[in-house]
Biopython code that builds the backbone (N, CA, C, O; Angstrom):
import numpy as np
from Bio.PDB.StructureBuilder import StructureBuilder

atoms = [
    (1, "MET", "N", (-134.448, 60.424, 90.170)),
    (1, "MET", "CA", (-135.666, 60.151, 90.899)),
    (1, "MET", "C", (-136.852, 60.491, 90.018)),
    (1, "MET", "O", (-136.791, 61.402, 89.193)),
    (2, "ALA", "N", (-137.936, 59.743, 90.205)),
    (2, "ALA", "CA", (-139.116, 59.954, 89.380)),
    (2, "ALA", "C", (-140.378, 59.859, 90.227)),
    (2, "ALA", "O", (-140.429, 59.124, 91.213)),
    (3, "PHE", "N", (-141.410, 60.628, 89.820)),
    (3, "PHE", "CA", (-142.705, 60.553, 90.482)),
    (3, "PHE", "C", (-143.490, 59.374, 89.924)),
    (3, "PHE", "O", (-143.461, 59.100, 88.724)),
    (4, "HIS", "N", (-144.195, 58.677, 90.821)),
    (4, "HIS", "CA", (-145.020, 57.526, 90.453)),
    (4, "HIS", "C", (-146.428, 57.745, 91.000)),
    (4, "HIS", "O", (-146.602, 58.211, 92.126)),
    (5, "ARG", "N", (-147.429, 57.404, 90.190)),
    (5, "ARG", "CA", (-148.814, 57.466, 90.669)),
    (5, "ARG", "C", (-149.002, 56.348, 91.685)),
    (5, "ARG", "O", (-148.606, 55.208, 91.446)),
    (6, "VAL", "N", (-149.612, 56.686, 92.827)),
    (6, "VAL", "CA", (-149.775, 55.695, 93.890)),
    (6, "VAL", "C", (-151.233, 55.362, 94.155)),
    (6, "VAL", "O", (-151.601, 54.189, 94.224)),
    (7, "ILE", "N", (-152.072, 56.393, 94.305)),
    (7, "ILE", "CA", (-153.450, 56.158, 94.722)),
    (7, "ILE", "C", (-154.288, 57.377, 94.337)),
    (7, "ILE", "O", (-153.766, 58.483, 94.203)),
    (8, "ALA", "N", (-155.567, 57.166, 94.165)),
    (8, "ALA", "CA", (-156.472, 58.301, 93.954)),
    (8, "ALA", "C", (-156.621, 59.046, 95.273)),
    (8, "ALA", "O", (-156.715, 58.422, 96.330)),
    (9, "VAL", "N", (-156.643, 60.363, 95.221)),
    (9, "VAL", "CA", (-156.796, 61.171, 96.432)),
    (9, "VAL", "C", (-158.078, 60.771, 97.168)),
    (9, "VAL", "O", (-158.095, 60.720, 98.397)),
    (10, "ALA", "N", (-159.134, 60.493, 96.432)),
    (10, "ALA", "CA", (-160.415, 60.128, 97.039)),
    (10, "ALA", "C", (-160.347, 58.816, 97.817)),
    (10, "ALA", "O", (-161.187, 58.568, 98.682)),
    (11, "ASP", "N", (-159.366, 57.981, 97.523)),
    (11, "ASP", "CA", (-159.220, 56.698, 98.214)),
    (11, "ASP", "C", (-158.352, 56.788, 99.461)),
    (11, "ASP", "O", (-158.164, 55.790, 100.156)),
    (12, "LEU", "N", (-157.825, 57.961, 99.750)),
    (12, "LEU", "CA", (-156.969, 58.167, 100.923)),
    (12, "LEU", "C", (-157.678, 59.151, 101.854)),
    (12, "LEU", "O", (-157.798, 60.337, 101.549)),
    (13, "TRP", "N", (-158.137, 58.643, 102.977)),
    (13, "TRP", "CA", (-158.912, 59.452, 103.921)),
    (13, "TRP", "C", (-158.001, 60.049, 104.978)),
    (13, "TRP", "O", (-156.921, 59.524, 105.248)),
    (14, "ASN", "N", (-158.442, 61.152, 105.578)),
    (14, "ASN", "CA", (-157.712, 61.739, 106.700)),
    (14, "ASN", "C", (-157.556, 60.688, 107.802)),
    (14, "ASN", "O", (-158.520, 60.028, 108.189)),
    (15, "GLY", "N", (-156.333, 60.545, 108.296)),
    (15, "GLY", "CA", (-156.038, 59.576, 109.342)),
    (15, "GLY", "C", (-155.694, 58.191, 108.833)),
    (15, "GLY", "O", (-155.384, 57.307, 109.632)),
    (16, "ASP", "N", (-155.738, 57.979, 107.532)),
    (16, "ASP", "CA", (-155.387, 56.670, 106.959)),
    (16, "ASP", "C", (-153.877, 56.462, 106.960)),
    (16, "ASP", "O", (-153.110, 57.404, 106.762)),
    (17, "LEU", "N", (-153.461, 55.226, 107.183)),
    (17, "LEU", "CA", (-152.086, 54.768, 106.975)),
    (17, "LEU", "C", (-152.143, 53.762, 105.834)),
    (17, "LEU", "O", (-152.790, 52.722, 105.962)),
    (18, "VAL", "N", (-151.482, 54.051, 104.731)),
    (18, "VAL", "CA", (-151.535, 53.174, 103.567)),
    (18, "VAL", "C", (-150.120, 52.801, 103.146)),
    (18, "VAL", "O", (-149.279, 53.665, 102.896)),
    (19, "ALA", "N", (-149.879, 51.504, 103.074)),
    (19, "ALA", "CA", (-148.591, 50.999, 102.591)),
    (19, "ALA", "C", (-148.674, 50.816, 101.087)),
    (19, "ALA", "O", (-149.695, 50.370, 100.564)),
    (20, "ALA", "N", (-147.592, 51.164, 100.387)),
    (20, "ALA", "CA", (-147.552, 51.006, 98.937)),
    (20, "ALA", "C", (-146.138, 50.679, 98.490)),
    (20, "ALA", "O", (-145.160, 51.132, 99.085)),
    (21, "ASP", "N", (-146.046, 49.889, 97.439)),
    (21, "ASP", "CA", (-144.767, 49.636, 96.785)),
    (21, "ASP", "C", (-144.697, 50.635, 95.635)),
    (21, "ASP", "O", (-145.456, 50.542, 94.670)),
    (22, "VAL", "N", (-143.792, 51.575, 95.748)),
    (22, "VAL", "CA", (-143.685, 52.645, 94.758)),
    (22, "VAL", "C", (-142.339, 52.516, 94.059)),
    (22, "VAL", "O", (-141.305, 52.875, 94.622)),
    (23, "GLY", "N", (-142.351, 52.008, 92.840)),
    (23, "GLY", "CA", (-141.109, 51.840, 92.094)),
    (23, "GLY", "C", (-140.099, 50.975, 92.830)),
    (23, "GLY", "O", (-138.895, 51.205, 92.724)),
    (24, "GLY", "N", (-140.578, 49.977, 93.580)),
    (24, "GLY", "CA", (-139.692, 49.083, 94.326)),
    (24, "GLY", "C", (-139.326, 49.581, 95.716)),
    (24, "GLY", "O", (-138.567, 48.921, 96.426)),
    (25, "THR", "N", (-139.853, 50.733, 96.115)),
    (25, "THR", "CA", (-139.593, 51.298, 97.441)),
    (25, "THR", "C", (-140.847, 51.159, 98.293)),
    (25, "THR", "O", (-141.945, 51.490, 97.844)),
    (26, "HIS", "N", (-140.687, 50.667, 99.527)),
    (26, "HIS", "CA", (-141.813, 50.533, 100.453)),
    (26, "HIS", "C", (-142.110, 51.892, 101.071)),
    (26, "HIS", "O", (-141.280, 52.463, 101.778)),
    (27, "VAL", "N", (-143.315, 52.403, 100.791)),
    (27, "VAL", "CA", (-143.708, 53.752, 101.189)),
    (27, "VAL", "C", (-144.926, 53.689, 102.092)),
    (27, "VAL", "O", (-145.808, 52.848, 101.916)),
    (28, "LEU", "N", (-144.962, 54.593, 103.063)),
    (28, "LEU", "CA", (-146.123, 54.794, 103.915)),
    (28, "LEU", "C", (-146.742, 56.131, 103.536)),
    (28, "LEU", "O", (-146.073, 57.163, 103.556)),
    (29, "LEU", "N", (-148.028, 56.105, 103.189)),
    (29, "LEU", "CA", (-148.776, 57.335, 102.939)),
    (29, "LEU", "C", (-149.675, 57.604, 104.135)),
    (29, "LEU", "O", (-150.287, 56.688, 104.684)),
    (30, "VAL", "N", (-149.749, 58.856, 104.527)),
    (30, "VAL", "CA", (-150.656, 59.261, 105.594)),
    (30, "VAL", "C", (-151.229, 60.615, 105.223)),
    (30, "VAL", "O", (-150.516, 61.493, 104.736)),
    (31, "LYS", "N", (-152.525, 60.778, 105.457)),
    (31, "LYS", "CA", (-153.198, 62.029, 105.138)),
    (31, "LYS", "C", (-153.671, 62.658, 106.442)),
    (31, "LYS", "O", (-154.441, 62.056, 107.191)),
    (32, "ILE", "N", (-153.203, 63.876, 106.706)),
    (32, "ILE", "CA", (-153.570, 64.623, 107.906)),
    (32, "ILE", "C", (-154.053, 66.008, 107.468)),
    (32, "ILE", "O", (-153.346, 66.715, 106.749)),
    (33, "ASP", "N", (-155.245, 66.390, 107.899)),
    (33, "ASP", "CA", (-155.808, 67.698, 107.547)),
    (33, "ASP", "C", (-155.754, 67.956, 106.042)),
    (33, "ASP", "O", (-155.420, 69.054, 105.598)),
    (34, "ASP", "N", (-156.087, 66.927, 105.269)),
    (34, "ASP", "CA", (-156.146, 66.987, 103.801)),
    (34, "ASP", "C", (-154.793, 67.175, 103.122)),
    (34, "ASP", "O", (-154.740, 67.518, 101.941)),
    (35, "VAL", "N", (-153.700, 66.955, 103.852)),
    (35, "VAL", "CA", (-152.353, 67.005, 103.280)),
    (35, "VAL", "C", (-151.772, 65.597, 103.314)),
    (35, "VAL", "O", (-151.810, 64.924, 104.344)),
    (36, "VAL", "N", (-151.233, 65.159, 102.175)),
    (36, "VAL", "CA", (-150.661, 63.817, 102.074)),
    (36, "VAL", "C", (-149.160, 63.879, 102.335)),
    (36, "VAL", "O", (-148.450, 64.718, 101.780)),
    (37, "HIS", "N", (-148.690, 62.970, 103.194)),
    (37, "HIS", "CA", (-147.278, 62.857, 103.519)),
    (37, "HIS", "C", (-146.833, 61.453, 103.131)),
    (37, "HIS", "O", (-147.605, 60.501, 103.237)),
    (38, "ALA", "N", (-145.583, 61.326, 102.682)),
    (38, "ALA", "CA", (-145.036, 60.023, 102.300)),
    (38, "ALA", "C", (-143.683, 59.817, 102.971)),
    (38, "ALA", "O", (-142.827, 60.701, 102.969)),
    (39, "TYR", "N", (-143.515, 58.640, 103.541)),
    (39, "TYR", "CA", (-142.271, 58.282, 104.242)),
    (39, "TYR", "C", (-141.877, 56.861, 103.882)),
    (39, "TYR", "O", (-142.696, 56.082, 103.396)),
    (40, "ALA", "N", (-140.621, 56.532, 104.124)),
    (40, "ALA", "CA", (-140.207, 55.138, 104.027)),
    (40, "ALA", "C", (-141.023, 54.361, 105.054)),
    (40, "ALA", "O", (-141.150, 54.790, 106.201)),
    (41, "ASN", "N", (-141.565, 53.242, 104.656)),
    (41, "ASN", "CA", (-142.431, 52.445, 105.528)),
    (41, "ASN", "C", (-141.596, 51.555, 106.448)),
    (41, "ASN", "O", (-141.676, 50.327, 106.404)),
    (42, "ARG", "N", (-140.785, 52.221, 107.289)),
    (42, "ARG", "CA", (-139.940, 51.468, 108.223)),
    (42, "ARG", "C", (-139.584, 52.344, 109.407)),
    (42, "ARG", "O", (-139.222, 53.513, 109.267)),
    (43, "CYS", "N", (-139.700, 51.744, 110.563)),
    (43, "CYS", "CA", (-139.339, 52.435, 111.796)),
    (43, "CYS", "C", (-137.830, 52.636, 111.822)),
    (43, "CYS", "O", (-137.070, 51.770, 111.390)),
    (44, "ALA", "N", (-137.410, 53.777, 112.329)),
    (44, "ALA", "CA", (-135.971, 54.068, 112.423)),
    (44, "ALA", "C", (-135.261, 53.150, 113.421)),
    (44, "ALA", "O", (-134.033, 53.057, 113.403)),
    (45, "HIS", "N", (-136.002, 52.485, 114.274)),
    (45, "HIS", "CA", (-135.417, 51.622, 115.296)),
    (45, "HIS", "C", (-134.942, 50.298, 114.697)),
    (45, "HIS", "O", (-133.739, 50.047, 114.628)),
    (46, "LEU", "N", (-135.877, 49.450, 114.263)),
    (46, "LEU", "CA", (-135.511, 48.136, 113.730)),
    (46, "LEU", "C", (-136.096, 47.845, 112.354)),
    (46, "LEU", "O", (-136.048, 46.707, 111.888)),
    (47, "GLY", "N", (-136.647, 48.860, 111.704)),
    (47, "GLY", "CA", (-137.127, 48.675, 110.337)),
    (47, "GLY", "C", (-138.493, 48.027, 110.215)),
    (47, "GLY", "O", (-138.879, 47.615, 109.121)),
    (48, "VAL", "N", (-139.238, 47.925, 111.313)),
    (48, "VAL", "CA", (-140.581, 47.347, 111.269)),
    (48, "VAL", "C", (-141.487, 48.257, 110.431)),
    (48, "VAL", "O", (-141.341, 49.479, 110.459)),
    (49, "ALA", "N", (-142.423, 47.654, 109.685)),
    (49, "ALA", "CA", (-143.333, 48.431, 108.835)),
    (49, "ALA", "C", (-144.212, 49.339, 109.687)),
    (49, "ALA", "O", (-144.976, 48.860, 110.525)),
    (50, "LEU", "N", (-144.103, 50.646, 109.474)),
    (50, "LEU", "CA", (-144.897, 51.603, 110.228)),
    (50, "LEU", "C", (-146.376, 51.536, 109.879)),
    (50, "LEU", "O", (-147.213, 51.986, 110.661)),
    (51, "SER", "N", (-146.707, 50.990, 108.731)),
    (51, "SER", "CA", (-148.107, 50.843, 108.337)),
    (51, "SER", "C", (-148.847, 49.892, 109.274)),
    (51, "SER", "O", (-150.078, 49.885, 109.294)),
    (52, "GLU", "N", (-148.122, 49.093, 110.046)),
    (52, "GLU", "CA", (-148.717, 48.181, 111.026)),
    (52, "GLU", "C", (-148.933, 48.876, 112.366)),
    (52, "GLU", "O", (-149.486, 48.282, 113.291)),
    (53, "GLY", "N", (-148.499, 50.131, 112.475)),
    (53, "GLY", "CA", (-148.611, 50.879, 113.721)),
    (53, "GLY", "C", (-149.983, 51.509, 113.889)),
    (53, "GLY", "O", (-150.920, 51.198, 113.154)),
    (54, "SER", "N", (-150.085, 52.400, 114.869)),
    (54, "SER", "CA", (-151.352, 53.079, 115.135)),
    (54, "SER", "C", (-151.140, 54.586, 115.084)),
    (54, "SER", "O", (-150.068, 55.091, 115.418)),
    (55, "LEU", "N", (-152.184, 55.293, 114.658)),
    (55, "LEU", "CA", (-152.124, 56.733, 114.522)),
    (55, "LEU", "C", (-153.141, 57.360, 115.462)),
    (55, "LEU", "O", (-154.327, 57.031, 115.416)),
    (56, "ALA", "N", (-152.671, 58.271, 116.322)),
    (56, "ALA", "CA", (-153.543, 59.026, 117.215)),
    (56, "ALA", "C", (-153.275, 60.499, 116.944)),
    (56, "ALA", "O", (-152.234, 61.028, 117.333)),
    (57, "GLY", "N", (-154.212, 61.159, 116.280)),
    (57, "GLY", "CA", (-153.973, 62.534, 115.858)),
    (57, "GLY", "C", (-152.889, 62.543, 114.804)),
    (57, "GLY", "O", (-153.075, 62.006, 113.712)),
    (58, "ARG", "N", (-151.761, 63.148, 115.122)),
    (58, "ARG", "CA", (-150.640, 63.145, 114.180)),
    (58, "ARG", "C", (-149.447, 62.356, 114.699)),
    (58, "ARG", "O", (-148.354, 62.444, 114.141)),
    (59, "VAL", "N", (-149.653, 61.577, 115.778)),
    (59, "VAL", "CA", (-148.578, 60.764, 116.346)),
    (59, "VAL", "C", (-148.742, 59.308, 115.918)),
    (59, "VAL", "O", (-149.738, 58.659, 116.239)),
    (60, "LEU", "N", (-147.758, 58.817, 115.198)),
    (60, "LEU", "CA", (-147.718, 57.433, 114.731)),
    (60, "LEU", "C", (-146.860, 56.626, 115.689)),
    (60, "LEU", "O", (-145.721, 56.997, 115.970)),
    (61, "THR", "N", (-147.403, 55.518, 116.194)),
    (61, "THR", "CA", (-146.683, 54.651, 117.119)),
    (61, "THR", "C", (-146.375, 53.330, 116.438)),
    (61, "THR", "O", (-147.279, 52.658, 115.942)),
    (62, "CYS", "N", (-145.097, 52.953, 116.411)),
    (62, "CYS", "CA", (-144.666, 51.687, 115.815)),
    (62, "CYS", "C", (-145.242, 50.529, 116.629)),
    (62, "CYS", "O", (-145.291, 50.585, 117.857)),
    (63, "SER", "N", (-145.667, 49.498, 115.941)),
    (63, "SER", "CA", (-146.288, 48.341, 116.600)),
    (63, "SER", "C", (-145.296, 47.487, 117.370)),
    (63, "SER", "O", (-145.703, 46.744, 118.263)),
    (64, "ALA", "N", (-144.022, 47.565, 117.061)),
    (64, "ALA", "CA", (-143.050, 46.664, 117.680)),
    (64, "ALA", "C", (-142.541, 47.165, 119.031)),
    (64, "ALA", "O", (-142.691, 46.478, 120.041)),
    (65, "HIS", "N", (-141.953, 48.332, 119.056)),
    (65, "HIS", "CA", (-141.325, 48.821, 120.283)),
    (65, "HIS", "C", (-141.822, 50.194, 120.698)),
    (65, "HIS", "O", (-141.230, 50.853, 121.553)),
    (66, "HIS", "N", (-142.930, 50.620, 120.074)),
    (66, "HIS", "CA", (-143.651, 51.838, 120.455)),
    (66, "HIS", "C", (-142.873, 53.138, 120.283)),
    (66, "HIS", "O", (-143.132, 54.116, 120.983)),
    (67, "TRP", "N", (-141.912, 53.150, 119.344)),
    (67, "TRP", "CA", (-141.310, 54.435, 118.985)),
    (67, "TRP", "C", (-142.416, 55.278, 118.358)),
    (67, "TRP", "O", (-143.320, 54.747, 117.711)),
    (68, "GLN", "N", (-142.341, 56.595, 118.553)),
    (68, "GLN", "CA", (-143.393, 57.479, 118.061)),
    (68, "GLN", "C", (-142.827, 58.590, 117.178)),
    (68, "GLN", "O", (-141.718, 59.083, 117.382)),
    (69, "TYR", "N", (-143.644, 58.960, 116.185)),
    (69, "TYR", "CA", (-143.245, 59.978, 115.208)),
    (69, "TYR", "C", (-144.400, 60.935, 114.958)),
    (69, "TYR", "O", (-145.564, 60.538, 115.001)),
    (70, "ASP", "N", (-144.076, 62.192, 114.699)),
    (70, "ASP", "CA", (-145.046, 63.174, 114.241)),
    (70, "ASP", "C", (-145.117, 63.016, 112.719)),
    (70, "ASP", "O", (-144.141, 63.289, 112.020)),
    (71, "VAL", "N", (-146.271, 62.577, 112.209)),
    (71, "VAL", "CA", (-146.360, 62.287, 110.777)),
    (71, "VAL", "C", (-146.462, 63.528, 109.903)),
    (71, "VAL", "O", (-146.384, 63.420, 108.679)),
    (72, "VAL", "N", (-146.632, 64.686, 110.492)),
    (72, "VAL", "CA", (-146.640, 65.916, 109.706)),
    (72, "VAL", "C", (-145.214, 66.391, 109.459)),
    (72, "VAL", "O", (-144.896, 66.858, 108.365)),
    (73, "THR", "N", (-144.358, 66.277, 110.461)),
    (73, "THR", "CA", (-142.977, 66.749, 110.335)),
    (73, "THR", "C", (-141.979, 65.628, 110.053)),
    (73, "THR", "O", (-140.905, 65.878, 109.506)),
    (74, "GLY", "N", (-142.329, 64.395, 110.423)),
    (74, "GLY", "CA", (-141.403, 63.273, 110.287)),
    (74, "GLY", "C", (-140.434, 63.150, 111.451)),
    (74, "GLY", "O", (-139.625, 62.223, 111.496)),
    (75, "ARG", "N", (-140.512, 64.077, 112.386)),
    (75, "ARG", "CA", (-139.600, 64.088, 113.546)),
    (75, "ARG", "C", (-140.065, 63.092, 114.593)),
    (75, "ARG", "O", (-141.255, 62.800, 114.717)),
    (76, "GLY", "N", (-139.091, 62.572, 115.348)),
    (76, "GLY", "CA", (-139.397, 61.662, 116.429)),
    (76, "GLY", "C", (-140.061, 62.380, 117.598)),
    (76, "GLY", "O", (-139.749, 63.532, 117.899)),
    (77, "VAL", "N", (-140.977, 61.679, 118.244)),
    (77, "VAL", "CA", (-141.614, 62.159, 119.464)),
    (77, "VAL", "C", (-140.973, 61.429, 120.644)),
    (77, "VAL", "O", (-140.624, 62.039, 121.655)),
    (78, "ASN", "N", (-140.824, 60.110, 120.496)),
    (78, "ASN", "CA", (-140.208, 59.282, 121.524)),
    (78, "ASN", "C", (-139.476, 58.126, 120.846)),
    (78, "ASN", "O", (-140.117, 57.155, 120.445)),
    (79, "PRO", "N", (-138.171, 58.202, 120.709)),
    (79, "PRO", "CA", (-137.296, 59.274, 121.163)),
    (79, "PRO", "C", (-137.308, 60.457, 120.179)),
    (79, "PRO", "O", (-137.623, 60.302, 118.999)),
    (80, "ASP", "N", (-136.961, 61.619, 120.691)),
    (80, "ASP", "CA", (-136.993, 62.811, 119.837)),
    (80, "ASP", "C", (-135.825, 62.885, 118.865)),
    (80, "ASP", "O", (-135.796, 63.752, 117.991)),
    (81, "SER", "N", (-134.869, 61.986, 119.011)),
    (81, "SER", "CA", (-133.721, 61.959, 118.090)),
    (81, "SER", "C", (-134.019, 61.173, 116.812)),
    (81, "SER", "O", (-133.238, 61.228, 115.862)),
    (82, "ALA", "N", (-135.138, 60.443, 116.777)),
    (82, "ALA", "CA", (-135.500, 59.645, 115.603)),
    (82, "ALA", "C", (-136.058, 60.548, 114.512)),
    (82, "ALA", "O", (-136.521, 61.656, 114.783)),
    (83, "CYS", "N", (-136.009, 60.065, 113.282)),
    (83, "CYS", "CA", (-136.511, 60.847, 112.165)),
    (83, "CYS", "C", (-136.928, 59.896, 111.047)),
    (83, "CYS", "O", (-136.253, 58.900, 110.789)),
    (84, "LEU", "N", (-138.037, 60.204, 110.388)),
    (84, "LEU", "CA", (-138.492, 59.400, 109.258)),
    (84, "LEU", "C", (-137.888, 59.919, 107.965)),
    (84, "LEU", "O", (-137.582, 61.105, 107.840)),
    (85, "SER", "N", (-137.720, 59.021, 107.005)),
    (85, "SER", "CA", (-137.230, 59.409, 105.677)),
    (85, "SER", "C", (-138.418, 59.821, 104.821)),
    (85, "SER", "O", (-139.289, 59.006, 104.517)),
    (86, "ARG", "N", (-138.447, 61.083, 104.437)),
    (86, "ARG", "CA", (-139.579, 61.656, 103.702)),
    (86, "ARG", "C", (-139.355, 61.573, 102.194)),
    (86, "ARG", "O", (-138.227, 61.667, 101.710)),
    (87, "PHE", "N", (-140.459, 61.396, 101.464)),
    (87, "PHE", "CA", (-140.447, 61.439, 100.011)),
    (87, "PHE", "C", (-141.337, 62.593, 99.542)),
    (87, "PHE", "O", (-142.372, 62.860, 100.152)),
    (88, "PRO", "N", (-140.945, 63.272, 98.470)),
    (88, "PRO", "CA", (-141.780, 64.341, 97.916)),
    (88, "PRO", "C", (-143.111, 63.794, 97.384)),
    (88, "PRO", "O", (-143.175, 62.700, 96.822)),
    (89, "VAL", "N", (-144.166, 64.588, 97.580)),
    (89, "VAL", "CA", (-145.516, 64.226, 97.143)),
    (89, "VAL", "C", (-146.069, 65.358, 96.293)),
    (89, "VAL", "O", (-145.830, 66.532, 96.577)),
    (90, "LYS", "N", (-146.813, 64.999, 95.243)),
    (90, "LYS", "CA", (-147.578, 65.995, 94.494)),
    (90, "LYS", "C", (-148.939, 65.391, 94.161)),
    (90, "LYS", "O", (-149.094, 64.177, 94.024)),
    (91, "ILE", "N", (-149.910, 66.279, 94.037)),
    (91, "ILE", "CA", (-151.270, 65.875, 93.698)),
    (91, "ILE", "C", (-151.567, 66.437, 92.316)),
    (91, "ILE", "O", (-151.453, 67.642, 92.088)),
    (92, "GLU", "N", (-151.950, 65.552, 91.390)),
    (92, "GLU", "CA", (-152.284, 65.967, 90.020)),
    (92, "GLU", "C", (-153.428, 65.119, 89.511)),
    (92, "GLU", "O", (-153.428, 63.899, 89.675)),
    (93, "GLY", "N", (-154.395, 65.757, 88.900)),
    (93, "GLY", "CA", (-155.488, 65.017, 88.276)),
    (93, "GLY", "C", (-156.214, 64.096, 89.234)),
    (93, "GLY", "O", (-156.684, 63.033, 88.826)),
    (94, "GLY", "N", (-156.317, 64.473, 90.492)),
    (94, "GLY", "CA", (-157.033, 63.665, 91.474)),
    (94, "GLY", "C", (-156.259, 62.466, 91.979)),
    (94, "GLY", "O", (-156.833, 61.576, 92.606)),
    (95, "ALA", "N", (-154.952, 62.429, 91.712)),
    (95, "ALA", "CA", (-154.130, 61.294, 92.143)),
    (95, "ALA", "C", (-152.936, 61.781, 92.962)),
    (95, "ALA", "O", (-152.478, 62.915, 92.817)),
    (96, "VAL", "N", (-152.451, 60.896, 93.821)),
    (96, "VAL", "CA", (-151.254, 61.146, 94.635)),
    (96, "VAL", "C", (-150.065, 60.549, 93.902)),
    (96, "VAL", "O", (-150.090, 59.383, 93.508)),
    (97, "PHE", "N", (-149.025, 61.353, 93.721)),
    (97, "PHE", "CA", (-147.768, 60.912, 93.128)),
    (97, "PHE", "C", (-146.672, 61.078, 94.161)),
    (97, "PHE", "O", (-146.621, 62.081, 94.873)),
    (98, "VAL", "N", (-145.788, 60.082, 94.238)),
    (98, "VAL", "CA", (-144.671, 60.109, 95.181)),
    (98, "VAL", "C", (-143.375, 59.947, 94.392)),
    (98, "VAL", "O", (-143.285, 59.123, 93.482)),
    (99, "GLU", "N", (-142.375, 60.748, 94.758)),
    (99, "GLU", "CA", (-141.074, 60.666, 94.110)),
    (99, "GLU", "C", (-140.151, 59.793, 94.953)),
    (99, "GLU", "O", (-139.891, 60.086, 96.120)),
    (100, "VAL", "N", (-139.666, 58.720, 94.345)),
    (100, "VAL", "CA", (-138.730, 57.813, 95.021)),
    (100, "VAL", "C", (-137.471, 57.667, 94.184)),
    (100, "VAL", "O", (-137.493, 57.927, 92.981)),
    (101, "PRO", "N", (-136.362, 57.248, 94.814)),
    (101, "PRO", "CA", (-135.127, 57.048, 94.050)),
    (101, "PRO", "C", (-135.321, 55.941, 93.004)),
    (101, "PRO", "O", (-136.068, 54.986, 93.217)),
    (102, "ASP", "N", (-134.639, 56.095, 91.885)),
    (102, "ASP", "CA", (-134.655, 55.050, 90.861)),
    (102, "ASP", "C", (-133.876, 53.849, 91.368)),
    (102, "ASP", "O", (-132.875, 53.980, 92.071)),
    (103, "GLU", "N", (-134.370, 52.665, 90.985)),
    (103, "GLU", "CA", (-133.664, 51.439, 91.390)),
    (103, "GLU", "C", (-132.378, 51.270, 90.633)),
    (103, "GLU", "O", (-131.659, 50.294, 90.848)),
]
sb = StructureBuilder()
sb.init_structure("model")
sb.init_model(0)
sb.init_chain("A")
sb.init_seg("    ")
for serial, (resi, resn, name, xyz) in enumerate(atoms, 1):
    if name == "N":
        sb.init_residue(resn, " ", resi, " ")
    sb.init_atom(name, np.array(xyz, "f"), 0.0, 1.0, " ", f" {name:<3s}", serial, name[0])
structure = sb.get_structure()
C-alpha cells in the first residue's frame, strides 16, 4: 500500500464531501472538525457513490436508499450493522495523502 497526494488541505472545507480517484481506488474524503477522513466511495448496501449523498453534522446519508453512516467513526447509524471501509490519511506540507491498496 502507498500514500497518494489527493488534495490541498485548504481546498477541503469542514463538511465537504469530495470524491477522488486515488491510485485507481474510488475514495470519499470528508472533513469534520478539521480532521480529514477517507473511505471507499461506496455505500455498503448497493455500492452507490456516497459522494452523491448528503451530510448533516457527522451523519452521511446515501442518496439511493438512505442508509446512514457516522463519518467520524465509519460505523453505520441506520442500519447500525453497516460499516464503511476506511483508508489511512496523513497531512504533510499542506496536502492530504491517502493510503490505498496497490493495484
